[in-house]
N, C-alpha and C positions, 0 to 999 in steps of 0.2 A: 281260660283264654289268656294268652301272653299279651299284656297291655304295656305299651310304652308311652310315657308322658314326657314330652320335651319341656324344658323349663320347669322340671319337677321340684326344684327348690325355690321357685319364684312365688310371687304373691298369689297368682291364680293357679299356677301349675301345682303348687304344694297342696292346695285344697282338692284339686281334681285327683291327684295321686292318692290322697288319703282315702278316697272313696273306692279305690281298687287295692285291697290288701296285698295282692301278689304282683302289683305292677312293677315295672322297671323304670328307673330314672337314672340320670348320670351318677348319682351318689352311690348306686349299687356297684359301680366299677371304679370308684375313686376318681371320677371325672367331673365331680359336681361343678367345679369352676374351671376345669381344664379343657372341657370339650367345647370346641368352636364349631358350631353348626354352620358357620359361614365357609368352612373348609370342606369341600366335597369328599376328600379322602378320609378325614376324620369322621364325617357323617356316615360314610359307607362302612367304616370299621365298626362304628357304634351299632349300626343295624345288623351287621354280621354277628356281633356279640350277643345282641338281645333277641334277634329273630322274632320280631313282634307279629302279632296277628291283628292288633288294633293299635293305631297310633293317634294320640291326641296332641296336636301341635300347639302348645301354649307359649313356647319360647318366643321372646321378642325383645327389642330394645325400645323402651317407651319413656315418656316423660310428659310434663305439663307444657303449657304454651311457651315458657321460657326455654326449656330444653329443645323443643321443636324448632324454635327460631335460631338457636345457636348451632344445632347439629342436623340440619335437614339432609345433608348429603349422607351422613352416617346412618341416620334413621332409614333413609330410602334404601341404601345399599344393604345394610345388615338384615332388615326385615324381609326384603325381597330375596336375598341370597339364601337365608335360612329356609324360607318357604320353598324355594326352588329345589334345594338339596333334599329336603324332607319329602317333597312331592315325588321326586325322581326315585328315591330309595323305596318309597311305598309302591311305586310301579314295579320296581325290580323285585321286590319281595312279596308282591301281590297281597298287601294287607289293607284293611279298611283304615281310612284316614278321616279324622275330624280336624279341620283347619279352623283356628280361632282368628276371626277377622277383627275389624274395628269400626265403630260408628263414625270415625273420622274419614272413612272412605266415601261417605255420602256427599253429594254436592252441597255447596254452601247454602243454598236456599231452596230445598225441595219442598213440596207440599207436606204438611204435617197431618197425622203422624207419618214418619218415614216408612215407605214400603220398599221391599227388595227391588222392585222394578225401577225405583228411582236412582239406583246406584250409578247408572251410566248416563244420567240426564244432565250432567254438568261437572264443573271442576270443583274439587273440595275447597273448604275454607282455607285461605292462604296460610294461616299460622301453623297448620299441621298438614299441609297438602302433600309434602313429600312422603311422610309416613302413611297417610291415607291412600295415596296412589300406589305405593308399594303393596299394601295389603289388598287393594282393589285388583291389581294385576294378578295376584294369587287366586282371586275368585275366578278370573278368566282362565287361569292355568288349570285350576281344578276342573272346570267344566270342559276344557279341551282334553285333559287326560281321561276324563270320564267318557267323552265321545270317541276318542281314538283308541284308547287302551282298555276301556271298560273298568277303569279304576273305581272302586267303591269309595268315593270321597264326597264329603259334605262340608259346608262352611257355615259357621255360626257367627253372628255379629252381636257382641255384647254392647250394651249401653255403657255409660261412664261408671266404672267399677270403683268401689270403696270398701273399706273394712279394716279390721285390726291387722297390724303388721304391714300396712302399706307404707312405702317409702315416703318419709316426710322431709327429705332433703330440701332446704330452703331455695335451692336453685333449680331443682329438677322435678319436684313433686307435682302431683295433680292437685286439683283445687281443694278437695275435702281434707286430706292430711295437712296441706299447707295452711288452711284456715285453723284447724285444730291446733297445730303447732304455734301459730301466732297468738291465738286467743288463750292458749293454756299457759303462756308465759306470765307468771305471777307479777312480774314487774311492768308488763305492758299496759299502758293506759290508752294507747292509740294504735290502730293497725291501718295500714295503707293497702288498699286492694285495687287491682287492675280493673279497668273498665268502669261502667256506671252501675253495674249490678243487675241490669235488665236481661242479660243473656240467660237462657234457660238450658237445663240439662235433664236427662232421664237418669237418675242415680240408682244403680243396681248393686245390691250387697254381694260381695265376692262369694259367699257361701251359696246364695241363690244361683249365681252364675255357674258355680261348680255343679250343683244339682242339675241345672238345665243342660249342661254339656254332657253329663253322664246319661241323662235321658235321651238326648239327641243321638249319642253314640249307639244307644240301644234301639231307638225307634224311628229315627229320621233317615230317609233315604232319597230325598229329592235333590236335584241339582240347584234348586232355588235357595239362596242363602236364607238362613233362619235367624230372625231378629230375637234377641234376648234382652228384655228390659221390663220396666214396671208399667209403661204406658202413662206415667205421671210426669208432667212437665213442672219443674221447680226452678225458679230464678236463682241466680247466684246471690242476689240480695236476700231472698227468703232463706237460703242456706246459711248465709253469714249471720243473719239475725237468730236463726234457730241454734246455731253453735254458740253464739254469745249467750243465749238464754240458758243453754245446758251447762256452760262452765260457770255461770252465776256470779260473775263479778263485773263491775263496770268497765267497759272498754269502748272507746269511741272508734267508729268505723268511718274511715275517710276514703272516698272513691276517687280514682284517678282516671277520668275519661280519656286522657292522653295516652294511656297504655292500652294494649290490645285486650279485648275481652273474649276473643275467639268467636266461634260460630254464634250467630244471633239467637237462634232457637233450635232446640233439639229434643225430640221425643220419638220413640219408636212404636210402630204398629206391631204388637206382639200376638196377634190373633192366631197366626200359624203355629206358634209354640203351644198355645193353649189348645187349639183344635187338633193338631196332628201329633203332638208329643205328650199332651196332658200335663203341661207345666205352666205354673204361674208363679211370679215372685211372691215370697212369703214375708219379707222383712220390711216393715214400714221404715221410712227414712229416719224418723226420730229414734226408733229403737236401735237401728244400725249405728247411728252416730253415738248413742250412749255407750255402746260396746267398745267404741274407740277411745273414749276418754281415759286418761291415765287413772289407775286406782289411787284413791285418796285425793283426787283432783280438787274436789270441792273443799276439803279440809285445808289443803295447802293454800288454796286461793284465799280462803277466809283469814287464815293466819297472816298471809302476806299483806293483805289489805287493811288489817286491823291497826288502828293507831296505837302508838306506844302507851303503856299505862302511865 
């Protein structure tokens, strides 16, 4: 089968592409960073070149709370436009499509754990609403294309992803790489964190997510979005304390309740993935975090904190 993974050089897309030895990504055509999926003409050209039978749409513009607050218009436009172009090309080429959505599409305060039926029950949390609404519109689009054109399309909704290679830019990154970056600084004695630490997340390792997406591409055919997560609710305070424990050197954590902490609580119901796809997350949070620590991290920290002889 000719498989196309959009965003194939990205954090999630590269893991998905690695599970298809013969798949096509932009890098096969020298377009790794030159292909603009927001451009309908370029997207059409790319589909003509690759002629896919299965498309897994992982491409997106994403970031943490800070990035979402600074660039809501861009996040709304880019993610919606990319999805629209990919959806239309899949219709024109009659190929199966797996759309990767986002947990940010859920309303700000749905019942926990989040069920797919909750998606349309309210407005997303304000700090990432533009991004979440763009992705939620694509869920509607996928269902409309399925109803009118018979397009074989499904949507998966991953929880908060983390793992090795995730962007740790101090201005744009998500919470896990941001905390590891701050706490892995051998000169840091204090770190300031947004919120009060009580917000919760469902943290899913990127390799588990890639396995789930491949399983869904093979075995899931329902119009109902498929949640992908651990079903475990972890507070940001618990996460910060765990990372501090793993890096093993004294660091004071200072919480700033005046800064936004994002959605108050977040955990997914993952029973459909278990029952219909046969997938469950395999990576405990502690193990996944340990894989993200820089090699030699503990030795460098010990040396940096040791008093001079």
